[in-house]
N, C-alpha and C positions, 0 to 999 in steps of 0.2 A: 504493500500500500504506500509506504513511504517513498519507495523508488519510483512508483507511478506518479506521485505528486511532484517529485523532483524532476522527473522527465517532462511533465507538462509545463513546469516553470521554465525549463531550458528551451522548450519549443516556443513558448510564449515570448521569451527573450529574443530568440532568433527572428520571430515574426515581427516584433517591435522594431528590430534593426532593419528588416526588410521594408517596413512602412517608412522609416526614416529615410532610407535610400531612395525609395520611389517618390518621396515628396521633397527631396533635397533640391535646392536651386540649381546646382551644377548639373544634375541629371535632367531636370526639366528643360533647362536652356540647351543642353546637348541634344535632347530629343527634338527640340524645335528646329535646331540647325540641321540635324540629320534628316528630318522630313523634307527640308528644302533641297537637300542633296539628292534624295530619292525621288522627289517630285519637283523637277526643275521649274515648273510654273510658279512655285512658291518663292523661288529665289529673288525675283525682282521686288517682292514685298518685304524682304527681310529688314531693310532699313527702317520700316515702319513697325512690323510685327515684333521684331526682337526687342527694341526699346520698350514697346508696350508690355511684352511679357516680363521684362525686367522691372517695369514699374509695378505691375500687379504683384510680383514676388516681393518687391520692396514694401508695398503696403501691407502684405501679410506679415512680414517680419516686424513691422512697426505696430501691428495690432489694429490697423485701420480696415482690414479686410479679412474675412474668415479664411483660414488656410485650406489648401487642398487636402481633402480627406479621402483617400482611396478606401474601397470597401475593406473593412476589417474582417479577419477570419473568426469564426465562432470560437475557436479555441483560445482566442485572446481574452475572452470573458473568464475571469477566475471563479472557480467554484467557491462560494462564500459561505462560511459558517463562522460568523464574527465572534471574537472574544469580547469580554467586558473591558475594552481598551479604547482609548481615544488618542489619536495622533494629532499633535498640534504643530503647525508650521508658522512660526513668526519670522518674518524677514528681518534683515539687518538694515535698518534705516540709518539716519545720521546720529541717532541716539538709541535710547532703550525703550521707546514707546511701544513698538510691536511686541517685543520680548516681555516687557512688564505687564502688558494687558493679558497676554496668554498665561503668564505665571500667576497673576492675580486670579484668573479664572480657574486655572488648574488646581491651585491649593484649595479653593472653595468647592470645586466639584469633588475632589478627593475627600473633603470633610463630609459632604453629603452622602457619598458612597465610598466607604472605606475599602471596598473590594475593587474599586476602579483603578485600572492601570493607566497612567498618563505617559506617553512617549513624546519627546520633542524631536522634531526634525527641523534643523535651522541653519541659517548662514551666520548666526550670531556666535562669536568666539567664546563667550563667557559661560561655558557649560558648567563650571564649578558652582555657579549660583543655584543650580538645580539640585545638587546633592542633599542639602538640608531638607528638601521637600520630597525626597525619595523618588525623583524623576530621572529616568534614563534618557539618553539623547543620541541622535545621529547628527553628525555635523558635515556640512559641505561648504567649502569656502566660496564666496561670491566670485563672479567672473572676473572682477578687477584684480583679484589676487593671483591670477594665473598669467604667466607670460605668453603672449602671442596666441591666446585662445579666443576664437571667434564666439560670438554669442550663441550661434546655432550649435557649436560643439559643446558649450557649457550646458545648454538646455538638454542635449542628449545625455550628458553625464548626470544631470539632475534627474532626468526621467528614469534612468537606470537605477540610481541609488534610492530614489523615493519608491520606485516599484518594488525593489528588494525589501525595503522597510515595511511596506504595506503587505506584501506577501508573507513576510515573517511574522508580523504581529496581528494580522487580520483584525484591524480595528472596526468597531461599530460606527465610529464617527471620525471624520477628518475636519479639522478646523484650521483655516488659513487666515492669518492676520497680516495684511499688507495692502499697499495701494495699487500695485501692479502685478497681476498674476503671471507667473512665468509660464512660457509655452510648454516647457518640459514638465512642469507640475501638472498642467491641465491634461497633457497626454497620459501622465501616470495615473491620475485619479479616475479617468473616464471609464476604465474597464473594471473598476471595483465597486461592488454594490453596497458600499457603506453610505451613511448620511454625510453630506458635504456642506460645510458651513463656511461662509466668508465673513469675517469681521472687517468691516471697512469704515474707518473713521471719517467724519465729515470735515467741514471747514477748509475746503480746498480753494485755491485761488481760481478765479474765473479763467485764466489762461493756462492752467495746469494741464499736464499731459493726460489725455483720455485713456481709459483702460482699453484693452483689446476688445473688439466689437462682439466677439463670441464668448467672452469670459463668463458672464453671469449664468449662462445656460448650463454650465458644468456643476452648478451648486444647487442645493435644495433650499437653502436659507441664507438671506443676507442680513447680517446684524449691523445695526447702525448705532454705535456708541455716541452719546450726546456730547455736546461741547458747550461753550459759554453762550453761544447764540444758536438759532435754529439751524439744523442740518439741511443743507441743500442737496437734493438728489438731482444731479445733472442729467442722468440717463432717463429718458422718457419711455423706454421700451422694456422696463423691468417686469418680468412675468412671474418670478419666483416670490415666495413669501418673504416679507421683510419684518424684522423685529427690532424696534428701537429700544434703547436702554440708557440709563444715566451714565455720565462719565465713569470710566473704569479706573479704579485706584488699587494699588497693590496692598496698602495697609489701611486698617481702620484706626480710629482715634485710640482705641484701647490697646493697640499694638505699639504706639509711640513710647519711646524710652523716657525715663524721668529726666527732668531738667538738669540735674547734677551729673548724669551719666557721662555725657560728652565733655562737660567742663572739667570734671576730674581727670578724665582720660587725656585731655589736651592741656592740662595745667592752666586753666582759665579761672580767675577768681569768681566765686559764686555770685558776687554783687556787681560784676562787670556788665557793661552793655556789649552785647555780641551781635555782630552782623554776619549773616551768611551770604556768600557771593558765588553765583554760578551763572555765567553769561553765555554758555553755549554747550552743545553736545560734543561728544568725543571726536567725531569725524565730520566736520562741516566746513566752516570757513575761518579766517583769521580773526580771533576775538581778543588777541593780546592787547591791542591798543586800548580798547574799552576797559579791559581788565586792569591794565596798568593805571589808567586814569582813575578808575573806581577805587583801587587800593590806595593810591596817593591821596585822594580826597578824604577817604575814611581815616587814613593815618594822621591827618591833621587834627583829629578829634580823639578824645580818650575812649576809643572803641577797639575792642578785639575783633579781628577779622578772620573768619573761617572760610577758606576758599574750597569749593567743591570741585574735585577732579573726577572726570569720567573714567570708568574702567576701560573704555575702548579708545581713550585719548592718550596723548603724550603727557608725561610728567610736566608740571608747571614749574618754571624756574623763578620762584618767589621766596622771599625770606624777610623777616623783620621781627622785632621784639614782641609785637602783639599780633603777629600773623601766623595762622595755622592752616594746614591743608587737611582735607577729609576725602579719602578715596575709599568709599564703602558703597554698599548697595542694599536697599535704596537709602540715600542720604536723608530722605524725608522722615525716617524713623527718629531722627535727632531734632526735628523741628521744635520740640519743646524747649530746647537749649538756647534758641535764638530769640533776640528781641525784635529783629526785623531782617529782611533779606533784600538783596539786589539781584534779580534774576532775569533771564530771558523769558519769553512767553511761550515756551514749549508746552505741549499738551499735559505731560506729567507734572512739570513744575507749577504751571498755572493752577491746575485743579487741586494739587496737594496744598498749595498755599491757601486756597479758598477753603478747602475742607478742614484744614488744621488751623485756620484763623491766624496765619502768619502775615503781619503787615509787610508789604512788599513794594519796592520800587521796581517796576517792570521796564526792561529795555528790550523791546521785541526785536528779534533777529529777522531782518527783512531779506535775507539771502538763503532761505531754506527751501526754495523751489515750490513745493506743493502746500506747505503749511502756512496759513495766513495768521501769523502771530499778532499782528497789529489789530485785526478784527476781533480776535479772541480777547486781547488785553483791554480793549476799549470798553468792553462790557463791565469789567471790574473797575476800570477807571471812572466810568460814568456813575457807578454806584458808590464810589468813594472807598472801595476796598483795596485799591492799589493806586500808586502814583505812576502814571505812564510817561515815559521819557523817550521820545522819538528823535532820530537824528542827533545823537548825543554830542554835546560839547561840554566844556568845563563849567560854564555858567549854569546851564540847565541842571546838570547832575549835582553840582554843589548846592544849588537851591533845594533840590529834592532831598538831599541828605540832611540839610538843616531842618527841613520840615519833619523828616522821619525821626530826628533826635528828640523831638517833643513827645513825651510819653502820653500826653492827652490826645495828640493826633493819632498815635498808634492805637490807643483805646477806641477811638472813633472808627478806625479802619477794621478793628476786630469785630465790632458790632455790624459794620457794613458787610463784612465777609460772611457773617452768620446768616444774613438775609439772602445770600446767594447759594448757600450750602444745599446740596442734594444728597439723597441716599446713594451709597456706593453701587454703581451699576454692575460691579463684579458679582455681588451677592444676587442681584436680580437676574443676571444672565446665567449664572451657575444653576440656579433653581429652575429656570426655564428650560435649559438644555438637558438637565437630568430628568425632567418630567414631561418633556414635549412629546406630543403624539404626532407622528409623521404620517 
């Protein structure tokens, strides 16, 4: 029996390779030229038909046109007897957003069903963060980490590794968290009869890259985590079920560490004013100029500064008598230790500051591609829960810091944050997915 199953897997793997070959751009263009050689009447039209064929293939690769899908053989369908297992695929964005949402969901689903096995399949390198939660993982580096590897080659590698993961664990559910579904992932999941969920956060810029046109049809459910403002669904042809939920946070208030925990660890006096500073994700754009300015202005006051370092970023070269660095995950567990923060407007940072009532000067990062941090932060700014500083200069930031050093102002911001607070969407979503009827 075991050898029969292994044989079927090997045959399926070979058939997947055959499909990839039959749909590859090089073979399709070669066939187009070969037809012109065998049928000479086609040759005069090659200057028109060949660029047209190249354009169509290019649109497929960009996700603007459904790819060519030759008839699949019946044996590609895997005989499915699912385990009580969920495979989660968070992509590696510029920060921890995708990974954190999936881990927040995973730990709550495991709490609701202690027999549930969670497997991560991810491009995120921080797999050690899963160990305390008893979560195993498969890792594949993103395409940019390989030398001279074409996107199509990487998608083939992804398809093969994810297929092996799914065939090995036989999950009842597959959950993807990312803005752009990989073609290799879509090919891997289409032949498996598990439930497929796409967690797709909103607040995208109007000019952001659209998703591949045929992506949504690969899934059974589209989860829309909330944000500070209304989530805009730009696709008008969504036919699958949609499930909105509140913003997803890793921790609850009861999980935050006591105020003295970090202060004792970093040798900060218990009565000191402490500012937390984190102005960008680990792999994004140059934030050092704003960071240097922020630290210099804070150092002019009797304030201790704790600078948050991302685990997927480089070490920061900063030092000073009242300057400390914090490279942990998630840093929000220590928010009780801070009197105020100066942070960018990323999804996690923003919603954690609101949920944990941390007075914040928000410097939205405007170079993040798809994430509209300005629109997000303006909601809290208008409510008085944050001080919003756009197009940073010394005068603007110095004024904001002076305002934040007023304890009465910070108290007002805490009250304003309480008015924006929502229930944690991770609890809501975990309960829905564990009890949903498909």
